[in-house]
MARGU-826391 format. One record per residue: residue in three letters; x, y, z of N, C-alpha, C in turn. Coordinates in steps of 0.1 Angstrom, whole numbers, padded with zeros to 4 digits, always signed. Example, Ala and Ser with C-alpha at 12.3 -4.5 7.8 and 13.67 -1.06 7.14 Angstrom:
BEGIN
ALA+0132-0057+0078+0123-0045+0078+0132-0033+0078SER+0128-0022+0071+0137-0011+0071+0129+0000+0079
This chain:
BEGIN
MET+0334-0262-0504+0325-0271-0511+0311-0272-0503THR+0301-0269-0511+0287-0270-0505+0282-0284-0505THR+0277-0288-0494+0271-0301-0492+0256-0300-0490THR+0249-0309-0496+0234-0309-0494+0231-0315-0481PRO+0223-0308-0473+0219-0313-0460+0210-0326-0461PRO+0212-0335-0452+0203-0347-0453+0189-0344-0451PRO+0180-0351-0457+0165-0349-0456+0161-0351-0441PRO+0151-0344-0437+0146-0346-0423+0141-0360-0421PRO+0141-0366-0409+0135-0379-0407+0120-0379-0410PRO+0115-0391-0414+0101-0392-0417+0092-0387-0406LEU+0081-0381-0409+0071-0378-0399+0062-0391-0397LEU+0058-0397-0408+0050-0409-0407+0057-0420-0416SER+0059-0432-0411+0066-0442-0418+0058-0455-0416ALA+0056-0462-0427+0051-0476-0427+0063-0485-0431GLN+0065-0495-0423+0076-0504-0425+0072-0519-0426GLY+0073-0524-0437+0069-0538-0440+0054-0540-0436LEU+0045-0531-0440+0031-0532-0436+0023-0542-0444HIS+0016-0550-0436+0007-0560-0442-0007-0558-0436VAL-0017-0559-0444-0031-0560-0439-0038-0571-0447VAL-0042-0582-0439-0048-0593-0445-0062-0595-0439PHE-0072-0595-0448-0086-0597-0444-0089-0612-0444PRO-0093-0618-0433-0095-0632-0433-0106-0637-0443GLY-0103-0649-0449-0113-0654-0459-0124-0661-0451ARG-0134-0664-0458-0146-0670-0452-0145-0685-0454HIS-0149-0693-0444-0150-0707-0444-0137-0713-0448GLY-0126-0708-0442-0113-0714-0445-0106-0709-0457ALA-0112-0701-0465-0106-0696-0478-0094-0687-0474PRO-0084-0686-0484-0072-0678-0481-0076-0663-0478GLY-0068-0657-0470-0071-0643-0467-0067-0634-0478ALA-0074-0622-0479-0071-0612-0490-0060-0603-0485ARG-0049-0603-0492-0037-0594-0489-0039-0581-0495ALA-0047-0572-0488-0051-0559-0493-0038-0550-0493VAL-0030-0551-0483-0017-0544-0482-0007-0554-0480ASP+0004-0555-0489+0012-0566-0489+0027-0562-0489GLY+0032-0558-0477+0046-0555-0476+0050-0541-0480VAL+0042-0531-0476+0044-0517-0481+0054-0510-0472GLU+0063-0503-0479+0072-0493-0472+0069-0480-0477LEU+0066-0470-0468+0062-0457-0473+0066-0447-0462ASP+0073-0436-0466+0076-0425-0457+0070-0412-0462ILE+0065-0404-0452+0061-0391-0455+0068-0381-0446ARG+0075-0372-0452+0083-0363-0444+0076-0350-0440PRO+0080-0343-0430+0073-0330-0426+0071-0321-0438GLY+0059-0316-0439+0057-0306-0450+0056-0312-0464GLU+0057-0325-0465+0057-0332-0478+0043-0336-0482ILE+0040-0335-0495+0027-0340-0500+0030-0352-0509VAL+0025-0364-0505+0027-0376-0513+0014-0380-0518ALA+0014-0384-0531+0002-0389-0538+0003-0404-0539LEU-0008-0410-0534-0009-0425-0535-0019-0428-0546VAL-0014-0434-0557-0022-0435-0569-0024-0450-0573GLY-0036-0453-0578-0039-0466-0583-0053-0468-0587GLU-0056-0479-0593-0070-0482-0597-0078-0485-0584SER-0091-0485-0586-0100-0489-0575-0097-0504-0572GLY-0097-0507-0559-0094-0520-0554-0079-0524-0553CYS-0070-0514-0555-0056-0518-0555-0051-0518-0540GLY-0059-0513-0531-0054-0514-0517-0051-0500-0511LYS-0052-0489-0519-0047-0476-0514-0056-0471-0503THR-0069-0473-0503-0078-0469-0492-0075-0477-0479THR-0073-0490-0481-0069-0498-0469-0056-0493-0463LEU-0046-0490-0472-0034-0485-0467-0036-0472-0459ALA-0043-0463-0465-0046-0450-0458-0053-0452-0445ARG-0062-0461-0444-0069-0464-0432-0060-0470-0421SER-0051-0478-0426-0042-0484-0416-0032-0473-0411LEU-0028-0464-0420-0019-0453-0415-0026-0444-0405LEU-0039-0443-0406-0047-0435-0397-0050-0442-0384GLY-0047-0455-0383-0050-0463-0371-0064-0468-0371LEU-0071-0467-0382-0085-0472-0383-0085-0487-0386VAL-0074-0492-0392-0073-0507-0395-0060-0511-0389LYS-0060-0521-0380-0048-0526-0374-0040-0535-0383PRO-0028-0532-0386-0020-0541-0396-0019-0555-0391SER-0018-0564-0400-0015-0578-0397-0001-0581-0395GLY+0008-0572-0400+0022-0573-0398+0029-0560-0401GLY+0042-0559-0397+0049-0546-0399+0045-0536-0389ARG+0050-0524-0390+0047-0513-0380+0046-0500-0387ILE+0039-0491-0379+0038-0477-0383+0044-0468-0372THR+0053-0459-0376+0058-0449-0366+0054-0435-0370PHE+0052-0427-0360+0049-0413-0362+0058-0405-0353ALA+0065-0395-0360+0076-0387-0353+0085-0396-0345GLY+0089-0408-0351+0099-0417-0346+0094-0426-0335GLN+0081-0425-0332+0075-0434-0321+0065-0444-0327PRO+0066-0457-0324+0057-0467-0329+0042-0464-0325LEU+0033-0466-0335+0019-0464-0332+0014-0475-0323GLU+0008-0471-0312+0002-0480-0302-0013-0480-0305TYR-0019-0492-0301-0033-0494-0305-0043-0494-0293THR-0038-0487-0282-0047-0485-0271-0057-0474-0274SER-0068-0473-0268-0078-0463-0271-0072-0449-0268ARG-0064-0448-0257-0059-0435-0254-0048-0430-0264ALA-0039-0440-0268-0029-0437-0277-0035-0433-0291LEU-0045-0440-0295-0051-0437-0308-0058-0424-0308LYS-0064-0420-0297-0071-0408-0297-0061-0396-0298ALA-0050-0397-0291-0039-0387-0292-0034-0387-0306TYR-0032-0398-0312-0026-0399-0326-0035-0392-0336ARG-0048-0394-0334-0058-0389-0344-0060-0374-0342GLY-0055-0368-0331-0054-0354-0330-0043-0348-0339ARG-0033-0356-0342-0021-0352-0350-0022-0356-0364VAL-0030-0366-0367-0032-0371-0381-0047-0371-0384GLN-0051-0363-0393-0066-0361-0396-0070-0366-0410LEU-0082-0371-0411-0087-0376-0423-0096-0366-0430VAL-0095-0364-0443-0104-0356-0451-0110-0365-0462LEU-0123-0368-0461-0130-0377-0470-0134-0370-0483GLN-0137-0379-0493-0141-0373-0506-0155-0368-0507ASP-0164-0372-0499-0178-0368-0500-0181-0359-0489PRO-0181-0346-0491-0184-0336-0480-0198-0337-0475THR-0207-0341-0484-0221-0342-0480-0223-0353-0470GLY-0217-0365-0473-0218-0376-0464-0209-0374-0451SER-0200-0365-0451-0191-0363-0440-0197-0353-0429LEU-0207-0345-0434-0213-0335-0425-0227-0339-0421ASN-0230-0338-0408-0243-0340-0403-0252-0329-0407PRO-0263-0332-0415-0272-0322-0420-0279-0314-0409ARG-0279-0319-0396-0286-0312-0385-0276-0303-0378HIS-0263-0304-0381-0253-0296-0374-0250-0283-0382THR-0249-0272-0375-0244-0260-0382-0229-0262-0385VAL-0224-0253-0393-0210-0253-0397-0202-0251-0384TYR-0206-0243-0375-0198-0241-0362-0197-0254-0355ASP-0208-0261-0353-0208-0273-0345-0200-0284-0353ALA-0201-0284-0366-0193-0294-0374-0178-0293-0371VAL-0174-0280-0371-0159-0278-0370-0155-0279-0355ALA-0164-0275-0346-0161-0276-0332-0161-0291-0326GLU-0167-0300-0334-0169-0313-0329-0156-0320-0325GLY-0146-0318-0333-0133-0324-0330-0127-0319-0317LEU-0128-0306-0314-0124-0300-0302-0130-0306-0290ARG-0143-0309-0291-0151-0314-0280-0148-0329-0278ILE-0146-0336-0289-0143-0351-0287-0130-0352-0280HIS-0120-0344-0284-0107-0345-0278-0105-0337-0265GLY-0116-0331-0261-0115-0324-0248-0106-0312-0248ARG-0104-0305-0259-0096-0294-0260-0102-0282-0253THR-0094-0276-0244-0099-0264-0237-0094-0251-0244GLY-0099-0240-0240-0095-0227-0246-0107-0221-0252ASN-0104-0211-0261-0114-0203-0267-0119-0211-0280GLU-0130-0218-0278-0136-0226-0289-0140-0218-0301ARG-0146-0206-0298-0151-0198-0309-0139-0193-0318ALA-0128-0189-0311-0117-0184-0318-0110-0195-0326ALA-0109-0207-0321-0103-0218-0328-0111-0222-0340VAL-0125-0222-0339-0133-0225-0350-0132-0215-0361ALA-0132-0202-0357-0130-0191-0367-0117-0192-0374GLU-0106-0195-0367-0093-0196-0373-0093-0207-0383ALA-0099-0219-0380-0099-0230-0389-0106-0227-0401LEU-0118-0221-0400-0126-0217-0412-0118-0207-0420ALA-0112-0198-0414-0104-0188-0422-0093-0195-0429HIS-0086-0204-0423-0075-0211-0430-0080-0219-0442ALA-0093-0224-0440-0099-0232-0451-0105-0223-0462GLY-0104-0210-0460-0108-0201-0471-0122-0196-0470LEU-0129-0198-0458-0142-0194-0456-0142-0181-0448ARG-0142-0170-0454-0140-0157-0448-0152-0147-0452PRO-0156-0139-0442-0153-0139-0428-0159-0152-0422PRO-0152-0158-0413-0157-0171-0408-0170-0170-0400GLU-0172-0159-0393-0185-0158-0386-0197-0158-0394ARG-0196-0155-0407-0207-0155-0416-0212-0169-0419PHE-0203-0179-0416-0207-0193-0419-0211-0201-0406PHE-0209-0195-0395-0212-0202-0382-0225-0209-0382LEU-0236-0202-0385-0250-0207-0383-0256-0213-0396ARG-0248-0215-0406-0253-0221-0418-0253-0236-0416TYR-0262-0243-0424-0262-0257-0425-0257-0262-0438PRO-0252-0275-0439-0246-0280-0451-0254-0277-0464HIS-0267-0279-0463-0275-0277-0475-0275-0262-0480GLN-0271-0253-0472-0270-0239-0476-0257-0236-0482LEU-0248-0245-0484-0235-0243-0489-0233-0250-0503SER-0224-0244-0511-0220-0251-0523-0211-0263-0520GLY-0209-0272-0530-0200-0283-0528-0186-0280-0524GLY-0181-0269-0530-0167-0265-0526-0167-0259-0512GLN-0177-0252-0508-0178-0247-0494-0179-0258-0484ARG-0187-0269-0487-0188-0280-0478-0175-0287-0477GLN-0167-0289-0488-0154-0295-0486-0145-0286-0478ARG-0146-0273-0479-0138-0265-0470-0141-0266-0456VAL-0154-0268-0453-0158-0270-0439-0152-0283-0434VAL-0152-0294-0442-0146-0307-0438-0131-0305-0435ILE-0125-0297-0444-0110-0294-0442-0108-0286-0429ALA-0117-0276-0426-0116-0268-0414-0118-0277-0402GLY-0127-0287-0403-0129-0297-0392-0116-0304-0388ALA-0108-0307-0399-0095-0314-0396-0085-0304-0391LEU-0085-0292-0396-0075-0282-0392-0077-0277-0378VAL-0089-0278-0373-0091-0272-0359-0083-0278-0348LEU-0079-0291-0351-0071-0298-0341-0056-0295-0343GLU-0053-0287-0353-0039-0284-0356-0030-0296-0358PRO-0034-0304-0368-0027-0317-0371-0014-0314-0378GLU-0005-0323-0378+0008-0322-0385+0007-0329-0399LEU-0003-0338-0401-0005-0344-0413-0020-0347-0416ILE-0024-0346-0428-0038-0350-0432-0037-0361-0442VAL-0047-0370-0442-0048-0380-0452-0061-0376-0459ALA-0060-0373-0472-0071-0368-0480-0074-0379-0490ASP-0086-0385-0488-0090-0396-0497-0099-0391-0508GLU-0093-0390-0520-0100-0385-0532-0107-0371-0528PRO-0099-0361-0524-0105-0349-0518-0113-0341-0528VAL-0111-0343-0541-0119-0334-0551-0127-0342-0560ALA-0128-0356-0558-0135-0364-0567-0149-0361-0569SER-0156-0356-0559-0170-0353-0560-0173-0338-0564LEU-0163-0331-0567-0165-0317-0570-0165-0314-0585ASP-0171-0303-0588-0171-0298-0602-0157-0294-0606SER-0153-0295-0619-0140-0292-0623-0136-0277-0620SER-0146-0268-0620-0143-0254-0617-0138-0252-0602VAL-0142-0262-0593-0139-0261-0579-0127-0269-0575ARG-0124-0279-0583-0113-0288-0580-0099-0280-0578GLY-0097-0271-0588-0084-0263-0587-0083-0255-0574GLU-0095-0250-0570-0095-0241-0558-0091-0250-0546ILE-0096-0262-0545-0093-0270-0533-0079-0275-0533LEU-0074-0278-0545-0060-0282-0546-0051-0271-0542ALA-0054-0259-0547-0046-0247-0543-0047-0244-0528LEU-0058-0247-0522-0060-0246-0508-0050-0255-0500LEU-0050-0268-0505-0041-0277-0498-0026-0273-0499LEU-0022-0268-0511-0009-0263-0513-0006-0251-0504ARG-0016-0242-0502-0014-0230-0494-0013-0234-0479LEU-0021-0245-0475-0020-0249-0461-0006-0255-0458ARG+0000-0262-0468+0013-0267-0466+0023-0255-0464ALA+0021-0245-0472+0030-0233-0471+0028-0226-0458GLU+0016-0224-0454+0013-0215-0442+0015-0223-0429LEU+0011-0236-0429+0011-0243-0417+0021-0254-0416GLY+0029-0256-0427+0039-0267-0427+0032-0281-0427LEU+0020-0282-0432+0012-0294-0431+0016-0304-0441ALA+0019-0316-0437+0022-0327-0446+0008-0334-0450ALA+0009-0341-0461-0004-0347-0466-0001-0360-0474LEU-0010-0370-0472-0011-0381-0481-0024-0380-0489VAL-0023-0378-0502-0035-0376-0510-0037-0389-0518VAL-0048-0396-0515-0052-0408-0521-0060-0405-0534THR-0056-0410-0545-0063-0406-0557-0061-0417-0568HIS-0070-0417-0578-0068-0426-0590-0064-0417-0601ASP-0063-0404-0599-0060-0393-0609-0046-0389-0609LEU-0038-0394-0619-0024-0389-0620-0023-0375-0623GLY-0033-0369-0630-0033-0355-0633-0033-0347-0620LEU-0041-0351-0610-0042-0345-0597-0028-0346-0590ALA-0022-0357-0591-0009-0359-0585+0001-0349-0591TRP+0001-0347-0604+0010-0338-0610+0008-0324-0604ASN-0004-0320-0601-0007-0306-0597-0004-0304-0583ILE-0003-0314-0574-0002-0311-0560+0010-0318-0553ALA+0015-0329-0558+0024-0338-0550+0038-0334-0552ASP+0046-0337-0542+0061-0337-0543+0066-0350-0547ARG+0059-0361-0543+0063-0374-0546+0051-0383-0548VAL+0053-0393-0556+0042-0402-0560+0045-0416-0557ALA+0035-0424-0551+0037-0438-0549+0025-0445-0557VAL+0029-0453-0567+0019-0460-0575+0016-0474-0569MET+0004-0477-0566+0000-0490-0559-0007-0499-0569TYR-0004-0512-0568-0011-0522-0576-0011-0535-0567LEU-0023-0540-0566-0025-0553-0559-0018-0554-0546GLY-0020-0543-0537-0015-0543-0524-0001-0539-0522ARG+0006-0536-0533+0020-0532-0531+0024-0519-0540ILE+0033-0511-0535+0038-0500-0542+0047-0505-0553VAL+0044-0502-0566+0052-0507-0577+0061-0497-0583GLU+0058-0484-0580+0067-0474-0585+0067-0462-0576THR+0078-0455-0573+0078-0444-0564+0089-0435-0568GLY+0088-0422-0566+0098-0412-0569+0092-0398-0569ASP+0100-0388-0572+0096-0375-0573+0085-0374-0584VAL+0075-0365-0582+0064-0365-0591+0068-0363-0606GLU+0078-0354-0608+0082-0351-0622+0089-0364-0628GLN+0097-0371-0620+0104-0383-0625+0093-0393-0629VAL+0084-0396-0620+0074-0407-0622+0065-0404-0634LEU+0061-0391-0635+0050-0388-0645+0056-0384-0658THR+0068-0381-0659+0074-0378-0672+0082-0389-0678ALA+0087-0398-0669+0095-0409-0673+0092-0422-0665PRO+0079-0426-0666+0075-0438-0658+0083-0450-0662ARG+0086-0458-0652+0094-0471-0655+0085-0483-0654HIS+0075-0483-0646+0067-0495-0645+0056-0495-0656PRO+0054-0507-0663+0043-0507-0673+0029-0503-0668TYR+0027-0506-0655+0014-0502-0650+0012-0487-0649THR+0023-0480-0645+0023-0465-0644+0021-0460-0658GLN+0029-0466-0668+0028-0461-0682+0013-0463-0687ALA+0007-0473-0683-0007-0475-0688-0016-0465-0682LEU-0015-0462-0669-0023-0452-0662-0021-0438-0669LEU-0009-0435-0672-0006-0422-0678-0011-0421-0692SER-0011-0432-0699-0015-0432-0714-0029-0428-0716VAL-0038-0429-0706-0052-0426-0708-0055-0411-0705LEU-0045-0403-0700-0048-0389-0697-0050-0382-0710PRO-0059-0372-0710-0062-0365-0723-0050-0359-0730GLU-0040-0355-0723-0028-0348-0729-0017-0358-0733ALA-0019-0371-0730-0009-0381-0733-0007-0383-0747PRO+0006-0384-0752+0009-0387-0766+0006-0401-0769GLY+0003-0404-0782+0002-0418-0786-0011-0424-0782GLU-0013-0437-0785-0025-0444-0782-0025-0448-0767PRO-0037-0448-0761-0038-0453-0747-0035-0468-0747VAL-0029-0472-0736-0027-0486-0733-0039-0493-0727VAL-0045-0502-0733-0057-0509-0728-0052-0522-0721LEU-0054-0522-0707-0050-0533-0699-0060-0544-0701THR-0056-0556-0703-0065-0568-0704-0069-0573-0690GLY-0081-0577-0689-0086-0583-0677-0087-0574-0665GLU-0090-0580-0654-0091-0573-0641-0079-0576-0632PRO-0076-0568-0622-0066-0572-0613-0069-0585-0606PRO-0059-0593-0604-0061-0606-0597-0068-0605-0583ASP-0074-0615-0579-0080-0616-0566-0068-0614-0555PRO-0070-0605-0546-0059-0603-0536-0057-0615-0527SER-0066-0625-0527-0064-0637-0519-0057-0647-0527ARG-0055-0645-0540-0048-0654-0549-0038-0646-0558ILE-0028-0639-0551-0019-0632-0558-0009-0641-0566PRO-0008-0639-0579+0000-0648-0587+0015-0648-0584ALA+0022-0659-0588+0036-0659-0586+0042-0649-0596GLY+0055-0646-0593+0062-0637-0602+0057-0622-0599CYS+0059-0614-0609+0054-0600-0608+0039-0601-0608ARG+0033-0594-0598+0019-0594-0597+0011-0588-0609PHE+0018-0580-0617+0012-0574-0628+0014-0582-0641HIS+0021-0593-0641+0026-0599-0654+0014-0603-0663ALA+0003-0608-0657-0008-0613-0665-0015-0601-0673ARG-0013-0589-0669-0019-0578-0676-0008-0569-0683CYS+0004-0573-0683+0015-0564-0687+0016-0563-0702GLN+0015-0551-0707+0016-0549-0722+0030-0552-0727ILE+0040-0551-0720+0054-0554-0724+0056-0569-0726LEU+0051-0576-0716+0051-0591-0717+0042-0596-0728ALA+0031-0590-0730+0021-0595-0740+0027-0592-0754SER+0035-0582-0755+0040-0578-0769+0052-0587-0773GLY+0057-0595-0764+0069-0603-0767+0082-0596-0764ALA+0081-0583-0761+0094-0576-0758+0102-0581-0747ALA+0095-0585-0736+0102-0591-0724+0108-0604-0728ASP+0102-0612-0736+0109-0625-0741+0121-0622-0748ARG+0121-0612-0758+0132-0609-0766+0144-0603-0757ALA+0140-0596-0746+0150-0590-0738+0155-0600-0727GLY+0149-0612-0726+0154-0622-0717+0149-0621-0703VAL+0139-0613-0701+0134-0611-0687+0120-0617-0684ALA+0114-0624-0695+0101-0629-0693+0100-0639-0682ASP+0110-0648-0681+0109-0659-0671+0109-0652-0657ALA+0117-0642-0655+0117-0635-0642+0104-0629-0640CYS+0098-0623-0650+0085-0616-0648+0074-0626-0644ARG+0075-0638-0649+0065-0648-0646+0068-0656-0633GLY+0080-0656-0629+0084-0665-0618+0090-0658-0605GLU+0095-0646-0606+0102-0639-0595+0095-0627-0591ASP+0091-0626-0578+0084-0615-0573+0094-0603-0571PRO+0093-0592-0578+0102-0581-0576+0103-0577-0561GLN+0114-0572-0556+0116-0569-0542+0107-0557-0539VAL+0104-0556-0526+0096-0545-0521+0104-0532-0522LEU+0098-0521-0527+0105-0508-0528+0107-0502-0515PRO+0118-0495-0512+0119-0488-0500+0110-0476-0500GLY+0108-0471-0488+0097-0461-0486+0100-0447-0492THR+0113-0444-0494+0116-0431-0499+0129-0432-0507GLY+0133-0422-0514+0146-0422-0521+0144-0420-0536ALA+0153-0425-0543+0154-0423-0558+0142-0429-0565HIS+0140-0425-0577+0130-0431-0586+0132-0446-0588GLN+0122-0454-0584+0124-0468-0585+0111-0475-0589ALA+0113-0487-0596+0101-0495-0600+0103-0509-0596ALA+0093-0516-0592+0093-0530-0588+0090-0538-0601CYS+0100-0538-0610+0097-0543-0624+0111-0549-0629HIS+0110-0562-0634+0123-0568-0639+0127-0561-0652TRP+0118-0557-0660+0121-0550-0672+0128-0536-0669ALA+0122-0529-0660+0128-0516-0657+0142-0517-0650ARG+0143-0527-0642+0156-0529-0635+0167-0534-0644ALA+0163-0540-0655+0173-0545-0665+0178-0533-0673GLY+0172-0521-0671+0177-0509-0678+0172-0509-0693ILE+0161-0516-0696+0157-0517-0710+0146-0506-0712THR+0147-0500-0724+0136-0490-0728+0129-0496-0739ALA+0116-0494-0739+0107-0500-0749+0110-0493-0763
């Protein structure tokens, strides 16, 4: 009898993570990240999806050690993240950030060579700097790399600039990258090339990635697993095919309904997300929920729970799950 081997332990794990930004003049603090559980395994690509302002960038910054959590903890390779300068410097050599705006990420006065070599110099890496820079540029798809050494950012296309930013992350040989909207500023013709590059880097280098995006179509093309975030909390998680073909949370359903290829009419969410300093009782999505608004939740007998009971925090990994009373009752619309 063949048994399935257990999955490898997480490379990066957030456990009960909270980030609260203090309010002004005694006002309540904004709960930007509110009890998040999230695991990323070696070689895995996880897409963190949600509207602007849902907390996904704050979560990403806390996972990078750029924002210290108000509660909970982060572990990397089984070890708790420490917040001393020395520990954070070592950690950021293993976990690298790729920003969405390559023009803003690159110093216009630095050549490509200096831009990529900067990380080596900051971290005091010894060895053959020229060879390391060339290897990183080659991995990022800029070949032959020596042809790009003396170029400046303004002499490159948008896609080439993004590849230089990726090379700057790769030169430190990280185990995980956090890519914040990595193709948002690129032309559609270039987006596919950069996504294919990220997949190739995973295959060649075993690189894990957290890709932060508002685009569920991007998640479909690149991710192994999806975490959908709303008002500081992950409300649905699972394998990409499960979440995007059979979404359980009304918020995920609404996000998917506006994609060009989606069947039926798009779901128009009413109002704006609540203020994170005044998160409502019950399900934090209930004031905008199309199922509650339609009366279907009342007919199914879960409306009171939607309005009064906060769904439990989802675990960081595992089966397809949604923090939704409707979904947990096993009801289909």
